[in-house]
TIKOLDO-959794 format. One record per residue (C-alpha): x, y, z negated; residue in one letter; chain. Coordinates in nm, 2 decimals. Example, Ala and Ser with C-alpha at 12.3 -4.5 7.8 and 13.67 -1.06 7.14 Angstrom:
2
{u:1.23	v:-0.45	w:-0.78	type:A	mol:A};
{u:1.37	v:-0.11	w:-0.71	type:S	mol:A};
END
This chain:
272
{u:6.53	v:-5.06	w:-3.42	type:X	mol:A};
{u:6.36	v:-5.38	w:-3.54	type:X	mol:A};
{u:6.08	v:-5.54	w:-3.35	type:X	mol:A};
{u:5.85	v:-5.50	w:-3.65	type:X	mol:A};
{u:5.92	v:-5.12	w:-3.67	type:X	mol:A};
{u:5.87	v:-5.08	w:-3.29	type:X	mol:A};
{u:5.53	v:-5.26	w:-3.31	type:X	mol:A};
{u:5.43	v:-5.04	w:-3.60	type:X	mol:A};
{u:5.53	v:-4.72	w:-3.42	type:X	mol:A};
{u:5.34	v:-4.83	w:-3.10	type:X	mol:A};
{u:5.03	v:-4.91	w:-3.31	type:X	mol:A};
{u:5.04	v:-4.57	w:-3.48	type:X	mol:A};
{u:5.09	v:-4.39	w:-3.14	type:X	mol:A};
{u:4.80	v:-4.59	w:-2.99	type:X	mol:A};
{u:4.57	v:-4.50	w:-3.28	type:X	mol:A};
{u:4.63	v:-4.13	w:-3.25	type:X	mol:A};
{u:4.59	v:-4.14	w:-2.88	type:X	mol:A};
{u:4.26	v:-4.32	w:-2.90	type:X	mol:A};
{u:4.14	v:-4.08	w:-3.15	type:X	mol:A};
{u:4.22	v:-3.78	w:-2.93	type:X	mol:A};
{u:4.54	v:-3.66	w:-3.08	type:X	mol:A};
{u:4.81	v:-3.53	w:-2.85	type:X	mol:A};
{u:5.15	v:-3.38	w:-2.89	type:X	mol:A};
{u:5.01	v:-3.04	w:-2.81	type:X	mol:A};
{u:4.80	v:-3.04	w:-3.13	type:X	mol:A};
{u:5.12	v:-3.05	w:-3.33	type:X	mol:A};
{u:5.28	v:-2.72	w:-3.21	type:X	mol:A};
{u:5.32	v:-2.40	w:-3.40	type:X	mol:A};
{u:5.06	v:-2.23	w:-3.18	type:X	mol:A};
{u:4.84	v:-1.97	w:-3.36	type:X	mol:A};
{u:4.53	v:-2.14	w:-3.49	type:X	mol:A};
{u:4.30	v:-1.89	w:-3.32	type:X	mol:A};
{u:4.47	v:-1.92	w:-2.99	type:X	mol:A};
{u:4.42	v:-2.30	w:-3.00	type:X	mol:A};
{u:4.05	v:-2.23	w:-2.95	type:X	mol:A};
{u:4.09	v:-1.98	w:-2.67	type:X	mol:A};
{u:4.25	v:-2.22	w:-2.42	type:X	mol:A};
{u:4.08	v:-2.32	w:-2.10	type:X	mol:A};
{u:4.35	v:-2.57	w:-1.98	type:X	mol:A};
{u:4.51	v:-2.87	w:-2.14	type:X	mol:A};
{u:4.38	v:-3.19	w:-2.30	type:X	mol:A};
{u:4.24	v:-3.02	w:-2.61	type:X	mol:A};
{u:4.12	v:-2.70	w:-2.44	type:X	mol:A};
{u:3.77	v:-2.60	w:-2.56	type:X	mol:A};
{u:3.69	v:-2.30	w:-2.34	type:X	mol:A};
{u:3.56	v:-2.31	w:-1.98	type:X	mol:A};
{u:3.23	v:-2.49	w:-2.01	type:X	mol:A};
{u:2.94	v:-2.34	w:-1.82	type:X	mol:A};
{u:2.62	v:-2.45	w:-2.01	type:X	mol:A};
{u:2.70	v:-2.31	w:-2.35	type:X	mol:A};
{u:2.55	v:-2.11	w:-2.63	type:X	mol:A};
{u:2.71	v:-1.78	w:-2.72	type:X	mol:A};
{u:2.71	v:-1.61	w:-3.06	type:X	mol:A};
{u:2.85	v:-1.27	w:-3.13	type:X	mol:A};
{u:2.85	v:-1.10	w:-3.47	type:X	mol:A};
{u:2.86	v:-0.72	w:-3.43	type:X	mol:A};
{u:2.97	v:-0.56	w:-3.76	type:X	mol:A};
{u:2.91	v:-0.19	w:-3.81	type:X	mol:A};
{u:3.20	v:-0.07	w:-4.03	type:X	mol:A};
{u:3.14	v:0.31	w:-3.97	type:X	mol:A};
{u:3.05	v:0.30	w:-4.34	type:X	mol:A};
{u:3.30	v:0.06	w:-4.52	type:X	mol:A};
{u:3.16	v:-0.27	w:-4.62	type:X	mol:A};
{u:3.15	v:-0.36	w:-4.99	type:X	mol:A};
{u:3.29	v:-0.68	w:-5.12	type:X	mol:A};
{u:2.94	v:-0.81	w:-5.18	type:X	mol:A};
{u:2.84	v:-0.73	w:-4.82	type:X	mol:A};
{u:3.15	v:-0.91	w:-4.68	type:X	mol:A};
{u:3.07	v:-1.21	w:-4.90	type:X	mol:A};
{u:2.71	v:-1.23	w:-4.78	type:X	mol:A};
{u:2.80	v:-1.20	w:-4.41	type:X	mol:A};
{u:3.07	v:-1.46	w:-4.45	type:X	mol:A};
{u:2.84	v:-1.71	w:-4.63	type:X	mol:A};
{u:2.55	v:-1.65	w:-4.39	type:X	mol:A};
{u:2.70	v:-1.62	w:-4.05	type:X	mol:A};
{u:3.06	v:-1.76	w:-4.07	type:X	mol:A};
{u:3.07	v:-2.05	w:-4.32	type:X	mol:A};
{u:2.74	v:-2.19	w:-4.19	type:X	mol:A};
{u:2.79	v:-2.15	w:-3.82	type:X	mol:A};
{u:2.66	v:-2.45	w:-3.63	type:X	mol:A};
{u:2.70	v:-2.53	w:-3.26	type:X	mol:A};
{u:2.57	v:-2.79	w:-3.02	type:X	mol:A};
{u:2.83	v:-2.82	w:-2.74	type:X	mol:A};
{u:3.20	v:-2.82	w:-2.69	type:X	mol:A};
{u:3.28	v:-2.48	w:-2.55	type:X	mol:A};
{u:3.00	v:-2.29	w:-2.74	type:X	mol:A};
{u:3.15	v:-1.95	w:-2.82	type:X	mol:A};
{u:3.16	v:-1.75	w:-3.14	type:X	mol:A};
{u:3.29	v:-1.40	w:-3.15	type:X	mol:A};
{u:3.31	v:-1.10	w:-3.38	type:X	mol:A};
{u:3.32	v:-0.74	w:-3.27	type:X	mol:A};
{u:3.37	v:-0.44	w:-3.51	type:X	mol:A};
{u:3.24	v:-0.09	w:-3.47	type:X	mol:A};
{u:3.47	v:0.14	w:-3.67	type:X	mol:A};
{u:3.61	v:0.49	w:-3.66	type:X	mol:A};
{u:3.78	v:0.42	w:-3.33	type:X	mol:A};
{u:3.45	v:0.43	w:-3.14	type:X	mol:A};
{u:3.28	v:0.19	w:-2.89	type:X	mol:A};
{u:3.55	v:0.19	w:-2.62	type:X	mol:A};
{u:3.81	v:0.06	w:-2.87	type:X	mol:A};
{u:3.61	v:-0.19	w:-3.07	type:X	mol:A};
{u:3.81	v:-0.48	w:-3.20	type:X	mol:A};
{u:3.69	v:-0.82	w:-3.10	type:X	mol:A};
{u:3.79	v:-1.18	w:-3.10	type:X	mol:A};
{u:3.61	v:-1.49	w:-2.95	type:X	mol:A};
{u:3.69	v:-1.86	w:-2.98	type:X	mol:A};
{u:3.54	v:-2.17	w:-2.83	type:X	mol:A};
{u:3.41	v:-2.45	w:-3.04	type:X	mol:A};
{u:3.53	v:-2.81	w:-3.03	type:X	mol:A};
{u:3.29	v:-3.10	w:-2.99	type:X	mol:A};
{u:3.04	v:-3.10	w:-3.28	type:X	mol:A};
{u:3.07	v:-3.38	w:-3.54	type:X	mol:A};
{u:2.72	v:-3.50	w:-3.45	type:X	mol:A};
{u:2.87	v:-3.61	w:-3.12	type:X	mol:A};
{u:3.21	v:-3.72	w:-3.23	type:X	mol:A};
{u:3.29	v:-3.79	w:-3.59	type:X	mol:A};
{u:3.63	v:-3.94	w:-3.52	type:X	mol:A};
{u:3.94	v:-3.85	w:-3.72	type:X	mol:A};
{u:4.09	v:-3.63	w:-3.46	type:X	mol:A};
{u:3.77	v:-3.43	w:-3.40	type:X	mol:A};
{u:3.72	v:-3.38	w:-3.77	type:X	mol:A};
{u:4.06	v:-3.23	w:-3.78	type:X	mol:A};
{u:3.98	v:-3.00	w:-3.49	type:X	mol:A};
{u:3.65	v:-2.89	w:-3.65	type:X	mol:A};
{u:3.84	v:-2.81	w:-3.97	type:X	mol:A};
{u:4.09	v:-2.60	w:-3.77	type:X	mol:A};
{u:3.81	v:-2.43	w:-3.59	type:X	mol:A};
{u:3.64	v:-2.32	w:-3.91	type:X	mol:A};
{u:3.98	v:-2.20	w:-4.04	type:X	mol:A};
{u:4.01	v:-1.99	w:-3.73	type:X	mol:A};
{u:3.67	v:-1.84	w:-3.79	type:X	mol:A};
{u:3.77	v:-1.75	w:-4.14	type:X	mol:A};
{u:4.09	v:-1.59	w:-4.01	type:X	mol:A};
{u:3.91	v:-1.38	w:-3.75	type:X	mol:A};
{u:3.66	v:-1.26	w:-4.01	type:X	mol:A};
{u:3.92	v:-1.17	w:-4.27	type:X	mol:A};
{u:4.13	v:-0.98	w:-4.01	type:X	mol:A};
{u:3.84	v:-0.78	w:-3.86	type:X	mol:A};
{u:3.67	v:-0.69	w:-4.19	type:X	mol:A};
{u:3.98	v:-0.55	w:-4.35	type:X	mol:A};
{u:3.91	v:-0.21	w:-4.52	type:X	mol:A};
{u:3.92	v:0.10	w:-4.29	type:X	mol:A};
{u:3.84	v:0.47	w:-4.33	type:X	mol:A};
{u:3.48	v:0.58	w:-4.30	type:X	mol:A};
{u:3.38	v:0.71	w:-3.96	type:X	mol:A};
{u:3.25	v:1.06	w:-3.88	type:X	mol:A};
{u:2.97	v:0.92	w:-3.66	type:X	mol:A};
{u:2.80	v:0.59	w:-3.57	type:X	mol:A};
{u:2.72	v:0.48	w:-3.21	type:X	mol:A};
{u:2.55	v:0.15	w:-3.28	type:X	mol:A};
{u:2.32	v:0.16	w:-2.98	type:X	mol:A};
{u:2.61	v:0.21	w:-2.75	type:X	mol:A};
{u:2.80	v:-0.07	w:-2.92	type:X	mol:A};
{u:2.51	v:-0.31	w:-2.85	type:X	mol:A};
{u:2.49	v:-0.21	w:-2.49	type:X	mol:A};
{u:2.87	v:-0.25	w:-2.45	type:X	mol:A};
{u:2.88	v:-0.61	w:-2.60	type:X	mol:A};
{u:2.61	v:-0.72	w:-2.36	type:X	mol:A};
{u:2.77	v:-0.58	w:-2.04	type:X	mol:A};
{u:3.15	v:-0.57	w:-2.10	type:X	mol:A};
{u:3.34	v:-0.89	w:-2.01	type:X	mol:A};
{u:3.59	v:-0.81	w:-2.29	type:X	mol:A};
{u:3.34	v:-0.94	w:-2.54	type:X	mol:A};
{u:3.28	v:-1.27	w:-2.36	type:X	mol:A};
{u:2.91	v:-1.23	w:-2.41	type:X	mol:A};
{u:2.77	v:-1.21	w:-2.06	type:X	mol:A};
{u:2.45	v:-1.40	w:-1.98	type:X	mol:A};
{u:2.46	v:-1.78	w:-2.04	type:X	mol:A};
{u:2.22	v:-2.05	w:-1.92	type:X	mol:A};
{u:2.18	v:-2.18	w:-2.28	type:X	mol:A};
{u:2.13	v:-1.84	w:-2.43	type:X	mol:A};
{u:2.30	v:-1.57	w:-2.65	type:X	mol:A};
{u:2.25	v:-1.48	w:-3.01	type:X	mol:A};
{u:2.36	v:-1.14	w:-3.13	type:X	mol:A};
{u:2.39	v:-1.09	w:-3.50	type:X	mol:A};
{u:2.39	v:-0.72	w:-3.60	type:X	mol:A};
{u:2.53	v:-0.63	w:-3.94	type:X	mol:A};
{u:2.45	v:-0.26	w:-4.00	type:X	mol:A};
{u:2.25	v:0.00	w:-4.20	type:X	mol:A};
{u:2.11	v:0.08	w:-3.85	type:X	mol:A};
{u:2.16	v:0.46	w:-3.91	type:X	mol:A};
{u:2.28	v:0.58	w:-3.57	type:X	mol:A};
{u:2.45	v:0.91	w:-3.61	type:X	mol:A};
{u:2.56	v:1.07	w:-3.28	type:X	mol:A};
{u:2.49	v:1.36	w:-3.06	type:X	mol:A};
{u:2.24	v:1.16	w:-2.85	type:X	mol:A};
{u:2.07	v:0.96	w:-3.13	type:X	mol:A};
{u:2.07	v:1.09	w:-3.48	type:X	mol:A};
{u:1.85	v:0.91	w:-3.73	type:X	mol:A};
{u:1.97	v:1.12	w:-4.02	type:X	mol:A};
{u:1.77	v:1.41	w:-3.88	type:X	mol:A};
{u:1.48	v:1.21	w:-3.73	type:X	mol:A};
{u:1.42	v:1.00	w:-4.05	type:X	mol:A};
{u:1.39	v:1.29	w:-4.29	type:X	mol:A};
{u:1.02	v:1.21	w:-4.35	type:X	mol:A};
{u:1.02	v:0.84	w:-4.24	type:X	mol:A};
{u:1.17	v:0.70	w:-3.92	type:X	mol:A};
{u:0.97	v:0.73	w:-3.60	type:X	mol:A};
{u:0.88	v:0.43	w:-3.38	type:X	mol:A};
{u:1.08	v:0.38	w:-3.06	type:X	mol:A};
{u:0.79	v:0.50	w:-2.84	type:X	mol:A};
{u:0.71	v:0.81	w:-3.05	type:X	mol:A};
{u:1.08	v:0.91	w:-3.06	type:X	mol:A};
{u:1.10	v:0.91	w:-2.68	type:X	mol:A};
{u:0.78	v:1.12	w:-2.65	type:X	mol:A};
{u:0.92	v:1.37	w:-2.89	type:X	mol:A};
{u:1.27	v:1.38	w:-2.74	type:X	mol:A};
{u:1.30	v:1.38	w:-2.36	type:X	mol:A};
{u:1.68	v:1.40	w:-2.38	type:X	mol:A};
{u:1.69	v:1.08	w:-2.59	type:X	mol:A};
{u:1.46	v:0.91	w:-2.34	type:X	mol:A};
{u:1.68	v:1.01	w:-2.05	type:X	mol:A};
{u:1.99	v:0.89	w:-2.23	type:X	mol:A};
{u:1.84	v:0.55	w:-2.32	type:X	mol:A};
{u:1.73	v:0.50	w:-1.97	type:X	mol:A};
{u:2.08	v:0.57	w:-1.85	type:X	mol:A};
{u:2.22	v:0.33	w:-2.10	type:X	mol:A};
{u:2.01	v:0.06	w:-1.93	type:X	mol:A};
{u:2.01	v:-0.21	w:-2.20	type:X	mol:A};
{u:1.89	v:-0.54	w:-2.04	type:X	mol:A};
{u:1.79	v:-0.85	w:-2.23	type:X	mol:A};
{u:1.61	v:-1.17	w:-2.13	type:X	mol:A};
{u:1.39	v:-1.44	w:-2.28	type:X	mol:A};
{u:1.71	v:-1.64	w:-2.35	type:X	mol:A};
{u:1.84	v:-1.37	w:-2.58	type:X	mol:A};
{u:1.81	v:-1.38	w:-2.96	type:X	mol:A};
{u:1.89	v:-1.10	w:-3.20	type:X	mol:A};
{u:1.93	v:-1.13	w:-3.58	type:X	mol:A};
{u:1.97	v:-0.82	w:-3.78	type:X	mol:A};
{u:2.11	v:-0.81	w:-4.13	type:X	mol:A};
{u:2.00	v:-0.46	w:-4.25	type:X	mol:A};
{u:2.26	v:-0.32	w:-4.49	type:X	mol:A};
{u:2.19	v:-0.06	w:-4.76	type:X	mol:A};
{u:2.28	v:0.30	w:-4.69	type:X	mol:A};
{u:2.36	v:0.49	w:-5.01	type:X	mol:A};
{u:2.19	v:0.21	w:-5.20	type:X	mol:A};
{u:1.86	v:0.24	w:-5.00	type:X	mol:A};
{u:1.71	v:0.05	w:-4.72	type:X	mol:A};
{u:1.53	v:0.25	w:-4.45	type:X	mol:A};
{u:1.30	v:-0.03	w:-4.35	type:X	mol:A};
{u:1.10	v:0.20	w:-4.12	type:X	mol:A};
{u:1.41	v:0.20	w:-3.90	type:X	mol:A};
{u:1.34	v:-0.17	w:-3.82	type:X	mol:A};
{u:1.05	v:-0.07	w:-3.60	type:X	mol:A};
{u:1.26	v:0.16	w:-3.39	type:X	mol:A};
{u:1.52	v:-0.10	w:-3.31	type:X	mol:A};
{u:1.24	v:-0.36	w:-3.26	type:X	mol:A};
{u:1.09	v:-0.13	w:-3.00	type:X	mol:A};
{u:1.42	v:-0.06	w:-2.83	type:X	mol:A};
{u:1.49	v:-0.43	w:-2.80	type:X	mol:A};
{u:1.14	v:-0.51	w:-2.68	type:X	mol:A};
{u:1.17	v:-0.24	w:-2.42	type:X	mol:A};
{u:1.49	v:-0.40	w:-2.30	type:X	mol:A};
{u:1.32	v:-0.74	w:-2.25	type:X	mol:A};
{u:1.37	v:-0.92	w:-2.58	type:X	mol:A};
{u:1.08	v:-1.15	w:-2.68	type:X	mol:A};
{u:0.93	v:-1.05	w:-3.02	type:X	mol:A};
{u:0.97	v:-1.40	w:-3.14	type:X	mol:A};
{u:1.34	v:-1.38	w:-3.08	type:X	mol:A};
{u:1.40	v:-1.10	w:-3.32	type:X	mol:A};
{u:1.45	v:-1.15	w:-3.69	type:X	mol:A};
{u:1.54	v:-0.90	w:-3.96	type:X	mol:A};
{u:1.67	v:-0.96	w:-4.32	type:X	mol:A};
{u:1.75	v:-0.69	w:-4.57	type:X	mol:A};
{u:2.03	v:-0.65	w:-4.82	type:X	mol:A};
{u:1.89	v:-0.66	w:-5.17	type:X	mol:A};
{u:1.99	v:-0.42	w:-5.45	type:X	mol:A};
{u:2.34	v:-0.51	w:-5.55	type:X	mol:A};
{u:2.64	v:-0.29	w:-5.66	type:X	mol:A};
{u:2.44	v:0.03	w:-5.69	type:X	mol:A};
{u:2.47	v:0.27	w:-5.98	type:X	mol:A};
{u:2.17	v:0.29	w:-6.21	type:X	mol:A};
END
């Protein structure tokens, strides 16, 4: 090997080293798994003071292509983070029920605002590709479910370590993508909303069994929690009166009113 070639090889090696590349970034490891590691030079998980984001997608009614596109553009493509280790997860409520919800969470690399080097730009690109892969896998078409246990799904993601969404010092943001029509033996909005949906408080007064059930569910939120709801159409209609029920439920659990926002799906692929 010539001296000139050796110097060139050393220079290239030093460049990649200084920019944060290592041999372990060049493996065939699954791109999602790369952002689930808590050990190794390029590990991104394990930080304590982080923000956590989880998108809970209600697929008990199959999503349309237009709905998938909106969710992807609004919450996946435009995800922003502030720290290395901030987590982003997706959980899906489908015909398997709450106990078997599919979920995947990854940890973000350092944001470009803090490190715009070549190596970190590559990591950020890979991270966004991992987000896309998770979204595409978890939103694949599935059969319609016979019921919907959305409230139970919300309780579960907040308390079950599987979803990697336990309390954080920097706060948690839950994004709920759903038509909000709970349809179960304990909470059934199809019957309760026949003439307009009740408020949370009035529904508890009218239904002692529901009140007891919700008290047992024991949803607990704090002033560090934020909830964003994307209210989907149900049979080409938006039951916006349902918004107040969910707002009341989250307020009762401890969520600040200023930390709740609701946006509605506009008319799209509906028959005339």
